[in-house]
C-alpha positions as CSV (number, residue, x, y, z in Angstrom):
1,M,0.0,0.0,0.2
2,P,1.7,3.3,-1.1
3,I,2.5,6.0,1.7
4,R,-0.4,8.6,1.7
5,T,1.0,12.1,2.2
6,L,-0.2,15.3,3.9
7,T,0.9,18.8,4.1
8,L,0.4,20.9,7.2
9,T,-0.1,24.5,8.0
10,R,0.0,26.4,11.1
11,R,-3.6,27.7,10.8
12,M,-5.1,24.2,11.1
13,P,-5.9,23.1,14.7
14,F,-3.8,20.3,16.0
15,R,-6.5,17.9,16.6
16,F,-7.8,18.2,13.2
17,L,-4.5,17.5,11.8
18,L,-3.6,14.5,13.9
19,M,-7.0,12.9,12.8
20,A,-6.7,13.7,9.2
21,A,-3.0,12.0,9.5
22,L,-4.4,8.9,11.2
23,L,-7.2,8.9,8.5
24,L,-5.1,9.1,5.7
25,S,-2.1,7.2,6.6
26,G,-3.7,4.5,8.8
27,S,-0.5,4.9,11.0
28,P,0.2,7.1,14.1
29,F,3.5,7.8,12.7
30,L,2.7,10.4,10.3
31,H,5.1,13.5,10.4
32,A,4.7,17.1,8.4
33,Q,5.4,20.7,9.1
34,R,4.5,23.9,7.5
35,G,4.1,23.0,4.0
36,K,7.2,20.6,3.8
37,K,8.1,17.6,2.5
38,V,10.9,15.4,4.4
39,Q,12.8,12.5,3.4
40,A,15.4,10.9,5.5
41,T,17.3,9.0,2.9
42,P,19.4,5.9,3.7
43,V,21.2,5.4,0.2
44,L,24.7,6.5,0.4
45,P,27.6,6.0,-2.0
46,D,29.5,2.8,-0.7
47,S,32.8,4.8,-0.7
48,A,31.1,7.3,2.0
49,F,31.5,4.6,4.7
50,S,35.2,3.5,3.9
51,G,37.0,3.6,7.1
52,C,33.9,4.3,8.9
53,P,32.3,1.7,11.7
54,A,29.5,-0.3,10.4
55,L,26.2,1.6,10.4
56,S,22.6,0.6,11.0
57,M,20.9,2.3,8.2
58,G,17.1,1.6,9.1
59,I,16.1,5.1,8.3
60,D,12.5,6.2,7.8
61,S,11.6,7.7,4.2
62,L,8.8,10.3,4.4
63,Q,7.3,12.1,1.6
64,W,4.7,14.8,1.6
65,A,2.5,16.4,-1.0
66,R,-0.3,18.9,-1.0
67,I,-3.9,17.7,-0.4
68,M,-7.2,19.8,-0.3
69,A,-7.4,21.3,-3.3
70,G,-9.8,24.0,-2.2
71,C,-7.3,25.3,0.3
72,N,-4.7,26.3,-2.1
73,D,-4.4,29.9,-0.4
74,R,-3.3,28.1,2.7
75,F,0.0,26.6,0.9
76,V,3.3,28.1,-0.4
77,P,3.7,28.4,-4.0
78,L,5.8,25.5,-5.7
79,S,7.6,27.8,-8.2
80,P,11.1,28.5,-6.6
81,P,12.0,32.1,-5.7
82,D,14.6,34.1,-7.5
83,S,16.7,34.3,-4.5
84,L,16.6,32.5,-1.1
85,C,17.0,33.8,2.5
86,I,18.5,31.1,4.6
87,I,19.2,31.7,8.1
88,G,21.4,30.0,10.5
89,T,22.0,30.1,14.4
90,G,24.2,28.6,16.8
91,D,23.9,26.4,19.7
92,I,20.5,25.8,21.3
93,M,19.9,24.1,24.7
94,L,16.8,25.7,26.3
95,G,17.2,24.2,29.7
96,T,18.1,20.6,31.0
97,W,16.1,18.7,33.8
98,Y,19.3,16.5,34.4
99,P,20.9,16.5,36.9
100,S,18.2,18.9,38.4
101,E,15.3,20.7,37.3
102,N,16.7,23.9,38.8
103,Y,18.4,24.2,35.5
104,L,15.1,24.9,33.5
105,P,13.9,28.3,32.8
106,P,11.1,29.5,35.2
107,G,8.0,27.4,35.5
108,G,9.7,25.1,33.1
109,D,8.6,27.3,30.3
110,C,10.9,27.5,27.4
111,S,8.6,29.8,25.3
112,P,9.8,33.1,26.7
113,L,13.6,32.4,25.6
114,L,13.2,32.8,21.9
115,R,10.2,35.1,21.7
116,P,12.4,38.3,21.6
117,V,13.9,37.1,18.3
118,H,11.0,35.2,16.6
119,H,10.5,38.2,14.2
120,I,14.3,37.8,12.9
121,L,14.1,33.9,13.1
122,Q,10.9,33.9,10.8
123,S,12.0,36.2,8.1
124,G,13.6,33.8,5.8
125,H,12.6,30.8,3.7
126,L,14.5,28.3,5.8
127,L,16.0,28.2,9.4
128,F,18.8,26.2,10.7
129,G,20.2,25.6,14.3
130,N,22.2,23.3,16.2
131,L,20.3,21.1,18.9
132,E,23.0,21.1,21.8
133,G,21.5,18.1,23.7
134,G,18.6,15.7,23.4
135,L,15.0,16.0,24.1
136,G,13.2,13.3,26.5
137,D,11.5,12.8,29.5
138,Y,12.6,9.2,30.4
139,G,14.8,6.5,29.1
140,G,18.4,6.0,28.5
141,V,21.3,5.8,30.8
142,P,23.2,9.2,31.3
143,K,27.0,9.4,31.0
144,H,28.9,8.9,33.9
145,C,30.2,12.0,35.8
146,R,32.5,11.6,38.7
147,D,30.9,15.0,40.1
148,N,27.2,15.5,39.5
149,G,27.6,19.1,40.5
150,N,30.1,19.7,37.7
151,C,28.3,17.4,35.2
152,Y,27.6,18.7,31.8
153,V,25.0,16.4,30.5
154,F,21.9,17.9,28.8
155,R,18.3,16.7,28.6
156,M,15.6,19.2,27.5
157,P,12.0,18.1,28.5
158,A,10.2,16.5,25.5
159,R,7.8,19.5,25.4
160,F,10.7,21.9,24.4
161,G,10.7,20.7,21.0
162,Q,7.3,22.8,20.5
163,C,9.4,26.1,21.2
164,L,11.6,25.3,18.3
165,A,8.6,24.6,16.1
166,D,7.1,27.7,17.3
167,A,10.4,29.7,16.4
168,G,10.1,28.4,12.6
169,Y,13.2,25.9,12.7
170,D,13.2,23.9,9.8
171,L,16.7,21.9,10.0
172,L,18.5,20.8,13.0
173,S,22.0,19.4,13.5
174,V,21.9,16.7,16.4
175,A,25.6,16.2,15.7
176,N,27.6,17.3,18.6
177,N,29.0,16.0,21.8
178,H,25.9,16.3,23.9
179,V,23.5,14.2,21.6
180,N,25.0,11.0,23.3
181,D,24.6,12.1,27.1
182,F,21.9,9.4,27.3
183,G,23.2,6.7,24.9
184,P,21.5,5.1,21.9
185,E,18.3,5.2,23.7
186,G,18.6,9.1,24.2
187,R,19.3,9.4,20.6
188,A,16.2,7.2,19.8
189,I,13.9,9.1,21.9
190,T,15.1,12.5,20.7
191,A,14.8,11.3,16.9
192,G,11.1,10.3,17.8
193,I,10.3,13.6,19.0
194,L,11.8,15.4,16.4
195,D,10.0,13.3,13.7
196,S,6.7,13.8,15.3
197,L,7.1,17.5,15.0
198,G,8.1,17.5,11.6
199,F,11.9,18.7,11.7
200,A,14.4,17.8,9.2
201,F,17.3,16.8,10.9
202,A,20.7,14.9,10.6
203,G,24.0,14.0,12.1
204,F,23.3,10.4,14.0
205,L,24.7,7.3,12.6
206,E,21.1,6.4,12.3
207,R,20.4,9.4,10.2
208,P,23.4,10.8,8.4
209,Y,21.5,13.1,6.1
210,T,17.9,14.2,5.1
211,V,16.3,15.9,2.2
212,L,13.8,18.6,2.8
213,E,11.4,20.0,0.0
214,K,10.0,23.6,0.7
215,D,8.7,26.2,-1.7
216,G,9.6,24.1,-4.8
217,L,13.0,23.6,-3.7
218,R,15.0,20.3,-2.6
219,Y,17.3,21.0,0.2
220,G,19.9,18.3,1.2
221,F,21.2,18.7,4.7
222,A,24.0,16.6,6.4
223,A,25.7,17.0,9.7
224,F,29.2,15.9,11.4
225,A,30.9,15.8,14.5
226,P,34.1,14.0,16.0
227,N,31.9,12.5,18.6
228,R,30.5,9.0,19.5
229,G,27.1,8.4,17.8
230,C,27.5,11.1,15.1
231,M,28.7,11.0,11.3
232,D,32.4,11.3,11.8
233,M,33.6,15.0,10.8
234,L,36.9,13.5,10.8
235,N,36.4,11.2,8.0
236,Y,36.8,14.0,5.5
237,R,36.5,11.7,2.4
238,A,33.2,10.3,3.6
239,A,32.0,13.8,4.5
240,A,32.7,15.0,0.9
241,D,31.1,11.8,-1.0
242,I,28.1,12.7,1.3
243,A,28.1,16.1,0.1
244,R,28.6,15.1,-3.5
245,H,25.5,12.6,-3.2
246,L,23.2,15.4,-1.8
247,D,24.5,17.8,-4.6
248,S,23.1,15.3,-7.0
249,I,19.8,15.1,-5.7
250,S,19.0,18.5,-4.3
251,D,18.9,22.1,-5.2
252,V,21.0,23.6,-2.3
253,V,23.1,21.5,0.0
254,I,23.6,22.7,3.7
255,I,26.3,21.0,5.7
256,S,26.7,21.6,9.5
257,F,29.8,20.5,11.4
258,H,30.4,20.6,15.4
259,G,34.3,20.9,15.6
260,G,37.3,23.1,16.7
261,A,38.4,23.9,20.2
262,E,36.1,25.7,22.7
263,G,36.3,29.2,24.5
264,R,37.8,32.6,24.2
265,N,41.4,31.4,23.5
266,H,40.1,29.5,20.4
267,Q,38.3,32.2,18.2
268,H,40.6,32.1,15.4
269,V,40.3,29.7,12.4
270,V,43.5,27.4,12.2
271,K,44.3,25.3,9.2
272,G,45.4,22.1,11.2
273,D,43.8,20.0,13.5
274,E,42.4,21.5,16.7
275,V,42.9,19.3,20.0
276,F,40.8,20.3,23.0
277,L,40.9,18.3,26.4
278,G,43.0,15.7,24.9
279,Y,40.2,15.1,22.1
280,N,41.0,15.8,18.3
281,R,38.2,18.0,17.2
282,G,39.0,18.2,13.6
283,S,40.5,20.7,11.1
284,V,37.6,22.9,10.5
285,Y,39.4,24.5,7.7
286,R,39.7,21.3,5.6
287,F,36.5,19.9,6.5
288,A,34.7,23.1,5.2
289,H,36.7,23.2,1.9
290,A,36.4,19.5,1.3
291,V,32.5,19.6,1.4
292,V,32.4,22.9,-0.7
293,D,34.7,21.2,-3.2
294,A,32.2,18.4,-3.4
295,G,29.1,20.5,-3.6
296,A,28.1,22.0,-0.4
297,D,26.7,25.4,-0.6
298,I,26.4,26.6,3.0
299,V,28.5,25.4,5.7
300,F,27.4,26.3,9.2
301,G,29.7,25.5,12.0
302,H,29.4,25.3,15.7
303,G,31.5,23.8,18.7
304,P,33.8,26.4,19.9
305,H,30.8,28.2,21.8
306,V,32.5,31.7,20.5
307,S,31.8,33.2,17.1
308,R,34.6,32.4,14.4
309,A,35.1,34.0,11.0
310,I,33.1,33.8,7.8
311,E,34.6,32.9,4.4
312,L,33.6,33.1,0.9
313,Y,35.0,30.3,-0.7
314,R,34.1,29.3,-4.5
315,D,31.2,31.6,-4.2
316,R,29.8,29.5,-1.2
317,I,29.7,30.9,2.5
318,I,31.5,29.1,5.3
319,C,30.6,30.2,8.8
320,Y,33.2,28.5,11.0
321,S,31.1,28.9,14.3
322,L,27.8,30.5,15.0
323,G,28.5,30.6,18.8
324,N,26.2,30.3,21.6
325,F,22.4,31.1,20.3
326,A,20.3,30.0,23.1
327,T,21.9,28.3,25.8
328,Y,20.2,28.3,29.0
329,G,21.3,27.6,32.6
330,R,24.7,25.6,32.4
331,F,26.7,27.6,29.9
332,N,29.6,30.3,30.3
333,L,28.1,33.4,28.9
334,S,30.9,36.0,29.8
335,G,32.4,37.9,27.3
336,P,32.7,36.5,23.8
337,N,30.6,33.4,24.8
338,G,27.9,35.8,25.5
339,I,27.7,37.2,21.7
340,A,26.6,35.4,18.6
341,P,25.2,36.2,15.2
342,I,22.0,35.2,13.4
343,L,23.1,34.9,10.1
344,K,21.1,35.7,7.1
345,L,22.0,34.8,3.9
346,M,20.8,35.3,0.6
347,V,21.6,32.8,-2.1
348,S,20.5,31.8,-5.5
349,P,18.4,28.9,-6.1
350,S,21.5,27.0,-7.0
351,G,23.1,27.9,-3.7
352,R,25.4,30.8,-5.0
353,F,25.9,33.6,-2.2
354,L,24.4,36.8,-3.2
355,K,24.7,39.0,-0.2
356,G,24.1,38.4,3.7
357,Q,23.5,40.3,7.0
358,I,24.7,39.6,10.4
359,V,22.1,40.1,13.0
360,P,23.8,40.3,16.3
361,I,22.4,38.8,19.5
362,C,23.5,38.8,23.1
363,Q,22.7,36.5,26.0
364,S,23.2,37.5,29.7
365,G,22.2,36.0,33.1
366,E,21.0,32.5,32.9
367,G,20.7,32.9,28.8
368,G,18.3,33.5,26.1
369,P,18.8,35.6,23.1
370,R,18.2,39.2,22.5
371,P,18.9,41.7,19.9
372,D,22.2,43.3,21.0
373,P,22.2,47.1,20.5
374,Y,26.1,47.0,20.8
375,K,26.3,44.9,17.7
376,R,29.4,43.1,19.3
377,A,29.2,40.0,17.4
378,T,29.2,41.9,14.2
379,E,32.5,43.6,15.1
380,K,33.9,40.6,16.4
381,I,33.1,38.5,13.3
382,R,34.2,41.3,11.2
383,T,37.5,41.6,12.8
384,L,38.2,37.7,12.7
385,S,37.2,37.5,9.3
386,T,39.8,40.2,8.1
387,S,42.5,38.5,10.2
388,D,41.9,34.9,9.2
389,F,41.0,35.3,5.9
390,P,42.7,38.6,4.6
391,M,42.6,37.7,0.8
392,Q,39.1,36.6,0.4
393,E,36.6,38.5,-1.7
394,L,34.0,38.7,1.2
395,E,33.5,42.2,2.8
396,I,31.8,42.7,6.0
397,G,30.5,46.0,6.6
398,S,30.2,47.9,9.8
399,D,26.4,47.5,9.7
400,G,26.9,43.6,9.2
401,S,26.3,43.7,5.9
402,L,28.0,40.8,3.7
403,R,28.9,41.5,0.0
404,R,31.6,40.8,-2.5
405,K,34.5,43.3,-2.3
406,E,34.2,43.6,-6.3
407,S,31.7,42.3,-8.8
408,R,32.8,40.0,-11.1
409,H,31.3,37.2,-13.7
410,L,29.5,34.7,-11.7
411,S,28.4,31.4,-13.1
412,P,24.7,30.4,-12.0
């Protein structure tokens, strides 16, 4: 029996949507969101896994299509726009109930945390973020810590996923050093929650990449990290093969990595491996260039918990770290750790960079992003980009605008 498809919109009441899903599919596991089609695709070139551990590739494949012809006004047009606004944010951890509920926001309510920047997050065609920790209310075994008072194990309540949906997120990276805080069962629970809310996400061994259809375009997305349970960032050839495969089946390819050393002493991009606390956190420069050479159009980096430079390479944007975006309760937010960009990129339907804008935010106290009137992240990224990539063609203005230094003939 073929899979039936459903496209959801925000104006349709949840109970009606759930009943429609059940009736149309005959299954309680129908997932969709905001006029999207999501495919989590298991087919990869064989070479992508040479040197990698054996993977369990039992990945769901979901396809979505419009229904209810009389409600066309509720759906986005299927013809692609002339340019796309793709927005990227950094680390997201909205509060953890482990090891104590004291690390949750007041009243256990995450909705006030992102509300001050909703208008920015919802101003583009596609929104990306890094989910720095799992979701779930039970199950799994927390990683061992010798001192629970200094134990950085994150788990957001399952209900917090709705705050991300309300903010407008489309793509989420789950490749980082906290996705395995509750082991394989924790990863499975997180995946189930994200699936139920219709997110396109990638980075688990069980879900190396995904393909999202929205507004008549196909977005290929993959995420990598040098951590257990994640697609291996250190296998540069495998990452390039996945980017190449996504380029063959997608209009725009977005790659995310979680890598590089952490903190205020590691704000610059280096061209070799970065070792932090005894762990090889990869060469972010080598990784980013490898995936762009293979077909990636945008590379979003995170992991250092500070902002890093932005590079224009082969007409494609590489952001080496988006910093701490919405990190509540257990994060150092002093100095450069408390400022970050919301990065707005205008690209062609084939992914070529057109222009961009840094929207600076800041966090203070326990955390939660606010627009920064002092525009500190703008100046920080501008300075780092000039220092780390002095010969590149990208110019970052004092107003946060991103543009080429000079016009030239560009291929589509």
